[in-house]
VOFI-11116 format. One record per residue (C-alpha): residue in one letter; z, x, y; residue number from 1. Coordinates in Angstrom, 1 decimal, always signed. Layout:
REC|res|up|east|north|n
REC|A|Z|X|Y|NUM
...
//
This chain:
REC|res|up|east|north|n
REC|X|-15.6|-19.8|-3.3|1
REC|X|-15.1|-16.4|-4.9|2
REC|X|-17.9|-14.0|-4.4|3
REC|X|-18.6|-10.6|-5.9|4
REC|X|-21.0|-7.9|-4.7|5
REC|X|-22.4|-5.2|-6.8|6
REC|X|-23.9|-1.9|-5.6|7
REC|X|-26.2|-0.1|-8.0|8
REC|X|-26.0|+3.7|-8.0|9
REC|X|-28.7|+5.9|-9.6|10
REC|X|-26.2|+8.3|-11.0|11
REC|X|-23.4|+8.5|-13.6|12
REC|X|-21.4|+10.9|-11.4|13
REC|X|-18.1|+9.5|-10.1|14
REC|X|-18.5|+11.5|-6.9|15
REC|X|-21.8|+9.7|-6.1|16
REC|X|-20.2|+6.4|-6.9|17
REC|X|-17.4|+7.1|-4.5|18
REC|X|-19.9|+8.3|-1.8|19
REC|X|-21.8|+5.0|-2.2|20
REC|X|-18.6|+3.0|-1.8|21
REC|X|-17.7|+5.1|+1.3|22
REC|X|-21.1|+4.3|+2.9|23
REC|X|-20.5|+0.6|+2.1|24
REC|X|-17.1|+0.5|+3.8|25
REC|X|-18.4|+2.5|+6.8|26
REC|X|-21.2|+0.0|+7.4|27
REC|X|-19.0|-3.1|+6.7|28
REC|X|-16.3|-2.2|+9.2|29
REC|X|-18.5|-0.2|+11.7|30
REC|X|-16.4|+2.9|+11.2|31
REC|X|-17.1|+6.3|+12.8|32
REC|X|-16.0|+9.7|+11.7|33
REC|X|-13.6|+11.4|+14.1|34
REC|X|-12.3|+14.9|+13.8|35
REC|X|-8.8|+14.8|+15.3|36
REC|X|-5.4|+16.2|+14.4|37
REC|X|-3.5|+13.5|+16.4|38
REC|X|-3.9|+10.6|+14.0|39
REC|X|-0.8|+10.4|+11.7|40
REC|X|-1.4|+9.8|+8.0|41
REC|X|+0.7|+9.3|+5.0|42
REC|X|-0.9|+10.4|+1.7|43
REC|X|+0.4|+10.0|-1.8|44
REC|X|-0.9|+12.8|-4.1|45
REC|X|-1.4|+12.5|-7.8|46
REC|X|-0.2|+15.7|-9.4|47
REC|X|-2.6|+15.6|-12.3|48
REC|X|-4.9|+13.1|-13.8|49
REC|X|-4.0|+12.2|-17.4|50
REC|X|-6.4|+12.0|-20.3|51
REC|X|-5.7|+10.7|-23.8|52
REC|X|-6.3|+13.3|-26.5|53
REC|X|-5.7|+13.4|-30.2|54
REC|X|-3.0|+15.9|-31.3|55
REC|X|-2.6|+16.0|-35.1|56
REC|X|-4.1|+12.5|-35.2|57
REC|X|-1.6|+11.1|-32.6|58
REC|X|-2.9|+10.0|-29.2|59
REC|X|-1.1|+12.0|-26.5|60
REC|X|-1.4|+11.9|-22.7|61
REC|X|-2.5|+15.4|-21.5|62
REC|X|-2.6|+16.2|-17.8|63
REC|X|-5.8|+17.7|-16.4|64
REC|X|-4.1|+19.9|-13.8|65
REC|X|-7.0|+22.3|-12.9|66
REC|X|-9.6|+19.5|-12.6|67
REC|X|-7.2|+17.5|-10.3|68
REC|X|-6.4|+20.5|-8.2|69
REC|X|-10.0|+21.4|-7.5|70
REC|X|-11.0|+17.8|-6.7|71
REC|X|-8.1|+17.3|-4.4|72
REC|X|-8.6|+20.5|-2.4|73
REC|X|-12.4|+20.0|-2.1|74
REC|X|-11.5|+16.5|-0.8|75
REC|X|-9.1|+18.0|+1.7|76
REC|X|-11.9|+20.4|+2.8|77
REC|X|-10.0|+23.5|+1.6|78
REC|X|-12.6|+25.5|-0.2|79
REC|X|-10.8|+28.8|+0.0|80
REC|X|-7.6|+27.3|-1.4|81
REC|X|-9.7|+25.7|-4.1|82
REC|X|-11.4|+29.1|-5.0|83
REC|X|-8.0|+30.9|-5.1|84
REC|X|-6.4|+28.1|-7.3|85
REC|X|-9.4|+28.1|-9.6|86
REC|X|-9.1|+31.9|-10.1|87
REC|X|-5.4|+31.8|-10.8|88
REC|X|-5.8|+28.8|-13.1|89
REC|X|-8.5|+30.5|-15.2|90
REC|X|-6.5|+33.8|-15.3|91
REC|X|-3.3|+32.0|-16.5|92
REC|X|-5.3|+30.1|-19.2|93
REC|X|-6.9|+33.3|-20.4|94
REC|X|-3.6|+35.3|-20.5|95
REC|X|-1.7|+32.5|-22.3|96
REC|X|-4.4|+32.0|-24.9|97
REC|X|-4.6|+35.7|-25.6|98
REC|X|-0.9|+35.9|-26.0|99
REC|X|-0.8|+33.1|-28.5|100
REC|X|-3.9|+34.6|-30.2|101
REC|X|-2.1|+37.9|-30.6|102
REC|X|+1.0|+36.3|-32.0|103
REC|X|-1.2|+34.3|-34.5|104
REC|X|-3.0|+37.5|-35.5|105
REC|X|+0.2|+39.3|-36.2|106
REC|X|+2.1|+36.5|-38.0|107
REC|X|-0.9|+34.7|-39.6|108
REC|X|+0.4|+35.1|-43.2|109
REC|X|+3.8|+33.6|-42.4|110
REC|X|+2.4|+30.8|-40.2|111
REC|X|-0.2|+29.7|-42.7|112
REC|X|+2.4|+30.0|-45.5|113
REC|X|+4.3|+27.2|-43.8|114
REC|X|+1.5|+24.8|-44.8|115
REC|X|+0.6|+26.1|-48.2|116
REC|X|+2.0|+28.4|-50.8|117
REC|X|-1.4|+29.0|-52.5|118
REC|X|-2.4|+32.7|-52.3|119
REC|X|-6.0|+31.8|-52.0|120
REC|X|-5.5|+29.4|-49.1|121
REC|X|-3.3|+31.9|-47.3|122
REC|X|-5.9|+34.7|-47.9|123
REC|X|-8.7|+32.6|-46.4|124
REC|X|-6.5|+31.5|-43.5|125
REC|X|-5.6|+35.0|-42.7|126
REC|X|-9.2|+36.1|-42.7|127
REC|X|-10.1|+33.3|-40.3|128
REC|X|-7.1|+34.0|-38.1|129
REC|X|-7.8|+37.7|-37.8|130
REC|X|-11.5|+37.0|-37.2|131
REC|X|-11.0|+34.5|-34.4|132
REC|X|-7.5|+34.8|-32.9|133
REC|X|-8.1|+37.8|-30.6|134
REC|X|-11.0|+35.9|-29.0|135
REC|X|-9.0|+32.9|-28.0|136
REC|X|-9.3|+34.1|-24.4|137
REC|X|-13.0|+33.2|-24.5|138
REC|X|-12.2|+29.7|-25.5|139
REC|X|-9.6|+29.4|-22.8|140
REC|X|-12.0|+30.7|-20.1|141
REC|X|-14.7|+28.2|-21.2|142
REC|X|-12.3|+25.2|-21.0|143
REC|X|-10.8|+26.3|-17.7|144
REC|X|-14.2|+26.9|-16.1|145
REC|X|-15.4|+23.5|-17.4|146
REC|X|-12.3|+22.0|-15.8|147
REC|X|-13.1|+23.6|-12.4|148
REC|X|-16.7|+22.4|-12.5|149
REC|X|-15.6|+18.8|-13.5|150
REC|X|-13.2|+18.8|-10.6|151
REC|X|-16.1|+19.7|-8.2|152
REC|X|-18.1|+16.7|-9.6|153
REC|X|-20.5|+18.8|-11.7|154
REC|X|-19.7|+17.0|-15.0|155
REC|X|-23.2|+17.5|-16.5|156
REC|X|-23.0|+21.4|-16.6|157
REC|X|-20.0|+21.6|-19.0|158
REC|X|-21.4|+19.0|-21.3|159
REC|X|-24.8|+20.7|-21.6|160
REC|X|-23.3|+24.2|-22.0|161
REC|X|-20.9|+23.1|-24.7|162
REC|X|-23.5|+21.1|-26.5|163
REC|X|-26.0|+24.0|-26.5|164
REC|X|-23.5|+26.7|-27.4|165
REC|X|-20.8|+25.0|-29.5|166
REC|X|-23.1|+22.7|-31.4|167
REC|X|-26.8|+23.8|-31.5|168
REC|X|-26.3|+27.6|-31.3|169
REC|X|-23.3|+27.5|-33.7|170
REC|X|-25.1|+25.4|-36.3|171
REC|X|-28.3|+27.5|-36.0|172
REC|X|-26.4|+30.8|-36.3|173
REC|X|-24.5|+29.6|-39.4|174
REC|X|-27.6|+28.1|-41.1|175
REC|X|-29.6|+31.3|-40.7|176
REC|X|-26.9|+34.0|-41.2|177
REC|X|-25.4|+32.5|-44.4|178
REC|X|-28.7|+33.0|-46.1|179
REC|X|-28.6|+36.7|-45.2|180
REC|X|-24.8|+37.2|-45.7|181
REC|X|-23.4|+34.5|-48.1|182
REC|X|-19.8|+35.0|-47.1|183
REC|X|-17.3|+32.6|-45.4|184
REC|X|-16.7|+35.3|-42.7|185
REC|X|-20.1|+34.4|-41.2|186
REC|X|-18.8|+30.9|-40.5|187
REC|X|-15.6|+32.4|-38.9|188
REC|X|-17.6|+34.8|-36.7|189
REC|X|-19.7|+31.9|-35.4|190
REC|X|-16.8|+30.6|-33.3|191
REC|X|-16.1|+33.7|-31.1|192
REC|X|-19.9|+34.3|-30.8|193
REC|X|-20.6|+30.8|-29.4|194
REC|X|-17.4|+30.9|-27.3|195
REC|X|-18.7|+34.1|-25.7|196
REC|X|-22.2|+32.6|-25.1|197
REC|X|-20.7|+29.6|-23.3|198
REC|X|-18.6|+31.9|-21.2|199
REC|X|-21.7|+33.7|-19.9|200
REC|X|-23.2|+30.4|-18.7|201
REC|X|-19.9|+29.3|-17.1|202
REC|X|-19.4|+32.7|-15.4|203
REC|X|-22.8|+32.6|-13.9|204
REC|X|-22.3|+29.0|-12.8|205
REC|X|-19.0|+29.8|-11.1|206
REC|X|-20.3|+33.0|-9.5|207
REC|X|-23.3|+31.3|-7.9|208
REC|X|-21.0|+29.0|-6.0|209
REC|X|-23.1|+25.9|-6.1|210
REC|X|-20.2|+24.0|-7.7|211
REC|X|-18.2|+24.6|-4.5|212
REC|X|-21.0|+23.5|-2.2|213
REC|X|-21.6|+20.4|-4.4|214
REC|X|-18.0|+19.4|-4.0|215
REC|X|-18.0|+20.0|-0.3|216
REC|X|-21.1|+17.9|+0.3|217
REC|X|-19.8|+15.0|-1.7|218
REC|X|-16.2|+14.6|-0.5|219
REC|X|-15.2|+11.3|+0.8|220
//
């Protein structure tokens, strides 16, 4: 007879699910926690979890390196290494995004001209590029900070921040401002403004350090 057992968890957080499974195995096999350096162990580490994303309409496997790094180091009880890696990861993301943004700002007419030879299309594209491109570092910071929080098991915070700033605030700003200034540039400015707003929330969340304690308290 084949039997299955289900454990209901009052949470959608994968860390809480893993914690519940840990408690089940501990009680099933009467295991006790032992802090020792004498027990040998062989561990296979996943370099980065992959996530399927759409790139120009094509599904592509993209590695989530920063999320994986944070989760692994919190699981290994290495909070300082986790903090240092998170800082370096965010810094590299910001620098790379700003570099590409600067190149896009400088060569916008040429790059947009690769997709259309219409002077009007190129003109609008250059206006958008030179309104947004130099603020790509804000977008990079927001995504990198969200990756750190997700790696620590705080998946709700990035979702709420992005929904509030990138959806509700952006739509509200555009709806109100285009009535005062009926120009397409208003729509373009909505992006760096809402990116910056989300960065403030993420910066406060990271600085408070609760994400780190949350990850430490829920490691397996």
